[in-house]
N, C-alpha and C positions, 0 to 999 in steps of 0.2 A: 574695812581696816575691821579688828572684829574689838570688846569691849576689852582682851586684852592689851591691844595697842593703843588705843584708845588712853588707858588708864594709865600705859608709859609714856605718853609724851606729856602727860596734865603734871605726870609727876619729876618733868623733866623739868632745866630753869629756863628754855623758851616758852615751852608749859605754865607755866607758873603766872610767868608772865603777858599772855595772851590771856589766859584765867581773870587777873587780876583789870585787866583794861576793859573786858570785855564786858563785867562783870559792874563793874565802872557803868558800862551804857547801860546795860540794863533796868542799876537800883533807882538810873534816872526815872527811866521810864515809870518805875514798880520800886515805892522803896517804903509802901503801907502797905504790909500785906495779913496783918491783924485778922485774924479772923475768916481768913477764905480760904477756901481749900485747893490744893494746885497742885499739876499734874507733871514732871518735867519728861520730855518721848526722846529719846532716843537714845543719847550719853549728855544727860545735862545736869546730874549730882552734882558736879563741882562747880555749880554753879545753883543750888538748891539747897545747898551749904550753908548758907546767908539767910533766909528764909524760916528754917526748919524749927528755927527756935518760935517764932511767931506765928505764925498758921497754922490755920486749925488743924489742918488735917493736909501732909504735903509724902504726893508716892512717883513712882521713878521706876515708868515705862521704858526699858531694853526692844530696840530690833531684834526677831529670830533670828534674827540669823548674823545676829553683830555679840552677842550671848551675854550672860546677868552677871555682875559680879554682885559679890553682895555692899549692904548700903542699906540704912547711916552703919558705919565703921560702932557703933555702942548703945545697944538698945534695940530690938525689935528692927527686922527691916521687913522694909518701903521699896522695894527693888524687888522686878516679877522679867518676865522673859514673855512678850505680846509680840500680835503677828497686827503689826502697822496700821491694818485696815479694819480690822477686828478688837477692838478694844473690847475687854472686857468691863464695862462698862455701862451703869441706867443711864439711858438720856438725862441732858440737862442735870448733871452731877457734879460740873467743876468749875471751878470757878477764872482759874487762870492754869492754859494749857502754856508755858515754853517750851517750845522746839529746835535741839540746839542737835546737831549732828542727825538726824533725822531728816530731813526733806531729799535733799539732796544728792541723799547715797538708798529710795528706795523707790522702788521699779513704777509706781504711777505716785505722784502726788497727788495730782486730782481726787483719787479713794483716798489715802490719807489726809487729804485736806475734809472730806465730808464726813471723813471719820473725828474729828476735832471738829467741826462745827454741830455736829451731834450731840459729844457728854458735854459738851460747852454750857452754861445755861444761859438766859437770855440777856441781852447785850454779853457776856462773858468776854474775857479780852486771849487773846492771841498770842504770846509774845516769839516771833520767827528767829530764827538766826542761822543764816546761812555763807560760804562761799561769793563773794562780787568778782560775775565775769570777769570784771577787767584790771583785780588785782593783782600784786604778789600772789599770795595765796596758795591761792586759786590752778600757778602752773609749777605749781612747787611742791615737790610728794615728801617733802620733810616734816613736812602735818597735815593729820588729816581732814584739812580745810581743803586740800589737792587732793581729794577722791574725791568721789560723783560727781554730779552734776549741779557747777552754777548755776547763779541764777542773776542775769542781768536785773536790775529796778524795773522796766519796763515788764520782764517774762514774770515776778514774781506778782503784780502786780495786776496783773492777764488772771492769773491762777487765785490770789484772795476772790477775785472779781466775779473768776464761774463759783467760788466756793461758798458763795453772800459771804462774802467779807471787806470790811470795810477797813480799808489801813486809815490810822489815823495820829502817826508820826511814824516818823522816816531816823532812823543816824546812822550811823561808820562807825569801825573801830578797824585794831590796826594796819597801820601805817608809816607802819620801819616792817625792815626788809624779814624773811623769814631766814633768819640764822641768830647759829648757837654763839657765835662773837662775842664778849666779855665786853666788846663798846658799844657795840648796835643793841646790847642789850639793859643798858645802865642808860641810854639814850630815851629811851621806847618813851617815855611821860613827854621826851619831846618831840621828839617822830610823831606820837597824837596828835600836839596841838598844833602841828607844822600847816601836817597833813590833812585834819580836820580843815585849815582855811586854804590852802594854794592849790590840792589837791583828791578832794572832799571825792571826787567820781570812780580814784583806782583805790581807795583800802583794799582793806583782806578778807571784807565780814560785810553785809550789807541787815540791818536787824532792822525790824517792825514790827512796829504792834499792831492789832486789827483791831477790831468790834465785829461779833458775832453781830448776823441778820435775821430779824428776825419776820415779817410782813403779812400786816393783818390782812382775814381774808374777808373779802368784800359781804357789803350785808344785800340782804335777801334773795341771795342764790340760794334755793333749796336741794339736795341733792332729790334726783329722782328715781323711787322704787317702784325698778315694774314688775308685777303680774301677771302670774300667767291670765288669758280672760277663759272665762269657764262661760259656756252655755247652758246651765241645770232645764232641764226634760221632767215633768210632773208624770205619775204615770199614776194618779187612785185606779181601784177597783171599786165593781157594782159587781153584789150579788146581783143574779135571778133564779129563778125557779130553775133547781137544780144546776149552775151551770157561773162561772166568773167569769166576765171580762175586765181584758184592760188594754184600756188607749194611754198615746199621748198628746198630752197638748203642750203644744212651744210656743211658747210666751212673744213671738213675735211675730206669728201667723193667729186669726180671732179662729174662734173653735164654730164648726157646723156641724147639723144637727139635731 
């Protein structure tokens, strides 16, 4: 799905409900973002609007294969088209990264997470939203969550560990069927409450908050610098009557004569 398809989905009634339910879970992870720099990777603009007014800086990076849409609609543009495995940011320059519609759509999830680790500040946080392999939303192509590679909680945990992240908290959302029927949309809140208690493993999306791990270097370990071994040779010159003679003295052999 490209950015236009994603924009169309979130403009529909089903997309509006999905956005509201996911945003409630995201705000439970991070309610206060004042003074923080936030990066949305993938198609995260529907969820960044609530943080844009209080955060110090908010950026939206969209995958090159998806295309880019203007964001925000008012004021200077803060959205850009990027290669998800080569983000145009310095190391440790972002406090919080929200990954939505990105990890399941990239060809190399490990490389994407390494880039997320690189640009996050020490002890920075990543909020990741992915389709649940067991959920109904990953089995239907009516929504964007039915495209790409879904994840189970075990698979996502393994990916985070390999990328030097530690999961802090988990949550789920979208227990309602992915349907445009009014009766289902109106009962969305009831679906969420019932599903979170009875069938948490079958949610539509999995959300995880992970912290960047920075390991200390061991003390006393020095890097050896190898230099070429030189064997100097002294060649003094002694002047004789009418001639000049030269000879070499090797430092590891006594001179005789």
